[in-house]
C-alpha positions, 0 to 999 in steps of 0.5 A, a space after each residue: 540458578 544461573 541467569 541462563 537457567 532462569 532465562 530458560 524457565 521464563 521462555 518455557 512459560 510463554 503464552 500468546 494472545 491475539 491483540 484486539 482492535 478498538 476502532 473509534 472515529 465519528 462522522 456526522 450525517 448530512 442534512 436531509 433533502 427532498 425525499 422521493 421514495 422511502 425504501 425502509 423505515 430502518 431497523 436491524 440488519 438485514 434490510 431488503 427492498 425491491 424492486 424500484 419503480 421503473 420510472 426513477 430518473 438516475 440523474 436526479 435520484 440519490 440512494 441515501 442510507 442513515 443509521 448509527 454504529 453503536 458501541 466503541 468499535 467500528 462495524 462493516 456495512 455491505 450494500 448489494 443492488 441487483 438489476 434484471 441482469 444480476 446472477 452473481 457477485 460479478 453482475 451486481 453492484 456491491 459495496 463494502 464499507 467500514 463505518 466508525 462508531 456513531 451516526 453515519 450517512 451514505 449518499 450513492 448517486 444512482 447515475 453511473 452505478 456499475 456492477 463488479 464486472 464494470 457493466 452499468 446497472 440498468 436502473 430502470 430494472 433494479 430488482 432488490 436492494 440489500 443492506 446486510 453486515 459481516 464484522 459488528 453487523 449487530 451494532 449497525 442500526 439503520 434509521 432510514 433508507 430513502 431515494 433523495 433528489 440530487 442536491 442542486 447548485 446555487 441558483 444561476 450556477 452551472 456545473 458540467 462533469 466530463 466522462 462517459 455517460 456511465 461514470 458517476 455523476 456529482 450531485 448538481 452537475 450535468 454530464 458532458 460525454 466525448 460525443 457532446 457537440 460542445 466539445 472538440 478535439 482530435 483524440 477525445 477519450 473518457 477516463 474514470 479513476 477510483 478513489 477520488 471523489 465523483 467530481 474529479 473521478 471521471 473526465 476527458 482527455 484530448 479536449 482542445 475546445 469547449 463551447 458553453 452558453 451562459 448568461 452575460 455578465 461577470 462570472 467566476 469559472 473554476 476548471 478541475 484539470 487534474 487526471 488523477 491516474 491510477 496504478 503506477 502512473 501519475 500522468 504528466 504534461 510538458 506544456 499547457 496553455 489555457 484560454 478563456 474567451 480569447 484571453 490566455 489565463 495560464 501558461 505552464 512548461 516543465 521538463 520531465 525533472 521539474 514536473 517531478 519536483 513540482 508535482 510528483 513530489 509535492 505531497 512528500 513532506 505532507 504529514 498527518 496531525 493529531 486530528 488525522 483529517 483525511 480530507 485536509 491531508 489528501 482530498 482537498 489537494 486533488 483535482 487541479 482546481 483553477 479559478 478565473 474571473 471571466 466577462 461573458 459577452 451579450 452572446 452568452 458564449 464561454 469559449 475554453 481553449 486548451 493547448 499543449 503537449 503530454 498526456 493531461 495537458 488537454 484534460 478537464 474533470 469538471 467546470 463550475 460557472 458562477 454569476 457574480 455574487 453567487 458562491 456555489 463553489 463552497 458548497 461543491 467543496 463541502 459536498 466533495 469533503 462530505 463524500 470523502 470523509 464518508 467514503 474514507 473511515 479513519 480510526 487513530 486507535 489502531 496505530 502503528 502495527 509495530 510496537 516500539 522497543 522503548 518509549 521515551 518522554 522527553 520531559 521525564 527524568 526517569 531512567 529507562 532500562 537498557 535495551 538489549 541488542 544481538 549482533 554478530 560479525 555478519 548480522 545486523 539488528 533493528 531498533 524502534 523507538 517512540 519519543 513523546 513530548 508534552 509540547 512541540 519541539 523543533 529538530 530532534 537529533 539522535 546519535 549512538 555512542 559506544 563505550 569502547 571507541 572501537 565499536 564506533 568504527 566497527 558498527 555503522 548506525 542508520 537512523 530514520 525518522 517516522 513520518 505520520 501518514 495514513 495507511 489502509 488497514 486492509 488492502 482495498 478497504 476503506 478503513 485508514 489509521 495513522 501510522 509512522 511506517 514511512 521512514 525518512 532518512 533525512 528527518 530534520 524537517 519533522 519535529 515533535 508534535 505535543 502529545 504525538 509519539 515520534 517514531 524512530 527506526 535504527 539499523 546497526 550494521 557491522 562494517 568490521 567484526 566487533 569484539 565478542 562480549 557484552 558492550 555498553 552504549 548510549 543513544 542520545 536524544 537532543 530536542 528543544 534544548 533537552 537531552 535524554 539518554 537510552 542505554 544500550 547493551 550490545 551482545 556479540 557472540 563469537 559465532 558465525 551465523 549460517 546463511 538463511 536456508 529459506 530466502 526472503 525478499 520483495 517484488 522489485 520493479 523500476 521506479 514508475 516515475 523513472 520510466 515515463 520519459 526516455 531522458 529518465 530511463 538510465 536513472 531508473 536502471 541505476 536506481 535498480 542497481 542501488 535498490 539491490 545493493 541496499 537490500 543486500 546490505 540488509 541481507 535481503 536477497 530473496 527478491 523478485 528483481 526488476 526483469 524487463 520482459 524479453 519482447 522484441 529487441 528487449 532480450 539483451 536487456 533482460 539478460 542485463 537485468 539477470 546479471 545485475 541480480 546475480 552481481 548483487 547476490 540475489 538468491 537463485 532461483 528468483 521470480 520472473 513476475 511481470 516477464 511471463 505475464 507480458 509474453 502471453 499478453 503481448 504474443 498470446 499463448 503459443 508465440 509467447 511460449 516460444 519466446 520464453 523458451 528463446 529466453 531460457 536458451 539465451 540465459 543458458 548460452 550466457 551461463 546465467 541462472 534461469 528464473 521461476 516464471 510467474 504463469 498465473 496470478 489468482 487464477 480463480 478470481 475472474 474479477 481481477 482478470 484471472 483466467 485458467 492458466 492450463 493452456 499457457 502452461 502446457 504450451 510453455 511445457 512443450 516449448 521449454 520442458 526445463 523451465 521452472 513455472 509458478 502460480 500465485 494462488 490466494 484462494 481455496 478455490 485455487 487449490 486445483 491449479 497447484 499441480 500445474 506448477 513447480 512452485 506454488 506461491 501462496 498466501 493466507 487466503 489459500 492457506 499457509 498453515 503448516 499442514 497446507 505446506 506439507 500438503 504441497 511438498 507431498 504433491 512434489 510442489 514447492 511452496 513459496 509464501 507471499 504477502 503475509 503482511 508480517 515480514 519479520 514473523 514470516 521471514 524468520 520463525 514461520 519459514 523456519 518452522 514451516 519449511 516453506 522455501 521462500 517468502 516474497 512481500 508485495 512491493 518495493 515500488 508500487 505507488 498507485 497514482 500519487 505516491 503520497 496519496 493513499 486514497 486514489 487507487 483501487 488499493 493502497 500505495 505499497 512502497 518499501 522504497 518510497 519515491 525520492 527526488 535524488 536517485 541513489 540516495 546514500 541512505 534511501 527512505 524506506 518503509 518499516 517493513 524492510 527492517 522487519 524483513 531484515 530482522 526476520 531473516 536474521 531470526 532465521 539465522 539464529 534458529 539455524 545456528 541453534 539447530 547445529 549445537 549439540 550441547 545439552 543447554 542448546 538442545 534444551 533451548 531448542 526444545 523449549 522454542 519448538 515446543 512453545 510454538 509448534 505445540 501452542 500454535 498447532 501450525 496455525 498461521 492465524 495464531 502465529 500472527 499474534 506473536 508480539 515483536 518483543 517475543 521474537 526479540 527475546 528469542 534472538 537475545 536468549 540464543 545470543 546469551 546462550 552462545 556467550 555462555 557456551 563459550 565461557 562468557 557469562 553475562 555481567 
């Protein structure tokens, strides 16, 4: 039996199984406090209570749920609160929280509770409270559900929380709204932000003067000054001066560049340790707390004056005032920590979603098997490693050496170091796990931690055609005075791979931090070009490029952006994601449609390709701002009959909208099984896939099997608030290009998903090559692959998601070895 025949036999027996997640993390309940009302003595889910007494004072009451999650896995607990106005999910309070194994406590101050539609609950008319579960609910045991009195500050201390009357109120603090006479300023604005703890979630901007009355004597005054921001912004200021009782206690002045260096990138090098402490890594760094010793005179006046320039120079979230000898700050910080660690669950057992191709122990003398890599004159390949050491080591250096010097010149090797950060397991969820998905081009700052694998990612890119055949090489690993070597076997078949039939890429936009100031915008445009160029280098050309909306005098810029995308070989027709939405938002349906038609005409005059315009995003999801796109689509059809229109459809409730569009951009919520894709094609609607969170599988095997036209993954540049804090947004940060201080770095920092996308497109090209071969061996291998996947998976996307990465590697190697075999070169 030849090696090739043996390989066919092995492939024909492949079976796939979904991986199970074991989630283990513990938190401790807080101490009991004065009980106002017992709602339930506990028991199994579901637990119901209602109505609440009408005389409950929301400022003085906290809903407290205590219980335990049994077993070794996490479980999901859902809390629903209906007031007299509740008629649907949107009109009631809803909380979904994944809890770790062990005891838990959830504290929910009644002040500031809102429904999903952001309307405040009528606390005096609460009709029902329901605790129930979904995943693992049988393992959630409720000990008690009670209303407790809010925690108080230490005697003599005063706490003030700034923001709207309907904002969440931190325990022990009293509310100051923008209408409070103790505040003054020309442009007072109440702000509420997601993710962060209630002390710093709300605030007021535009504050110039605060006048409070306290006891005379020495005090410690703490101001929380950070506007934690949301979506793409982390708001900056140019100048700030803080004066307390006539004394200037702080002056700051920044240029846009210096603010980026000192604040925006301040968390860039922060790395999660073995304990994966979410508070220590993220929560405690937020809030901008400033503490000063202050003398308050006999009149009891505490005068705080803010002056400066910039959105957040005149901003306060909270003030804490402690008489000398009183320490209330420690308790406040402990409550913040308790809230934060109860709100965000960390499960270290989940870990990285991409298995390494090799695991190497630095102190081991074992000789690992060689790693097979397949590369052609026009296609690169990725490699993922995990390096483990029994003790901490300093800088780790990796280098690749080929036995034939010609290959050192022909093949460029890009190396990234994985940086351990916490990532959300599910978009919008509260469950985090430590992952090394953020890849640093300059990883010298990250050594080895004892017992924690350090991940590395490599990309082998042919600069010139390497000679066909099987070549040997070595990956050298140097750390702590030790040297380890990993053997590499490079398979270079003498073939020209066809281009991918189905394009794939990412949603792109100008880096948010390079849009805030006019002085930075030219750098932003340069970075857009560099992003497209680097993606093209990896073969990723199906991107939705950064196109500025053609509003007002921005039409020439829209045309330049289109020309730029064309210059970097972005595959046509690409998606204009933001441009369509902005036209409707800024101009309305009819005028927006006319402007879109003008943009289409301008593209035609310049002989530039027209995009596919995104007309709708989750139209059936009213909570995310979705609306019926019918009128908007009809107006554009009248104004620009030739325009190609698309809708992002992510729910089965969106199916009725599909016929409105030329392109339906669908995800697993809508359904991306092969039958669903074929159904759209029968309706003459072109299916694109998006946001599968499985870049390699989707860009390669699934596009090839399903026939979907294109795949887009969210997002190349979408940090929410602080780009290095995954907790401070409604969703997690999504950045295939994490922000870097250097514009157009020769080798950018990336997310591991970018390498996966590139590998997936190369998988697709190998599958396409195999389809073109008429030899019996090629037809046999093709039949095995199709039978294995189509029959075993039955066109089911969820089954396909369980395919391990090593399986996809094996398929590519099998095809590369077949190509060698067909050209008379047997593997040695």
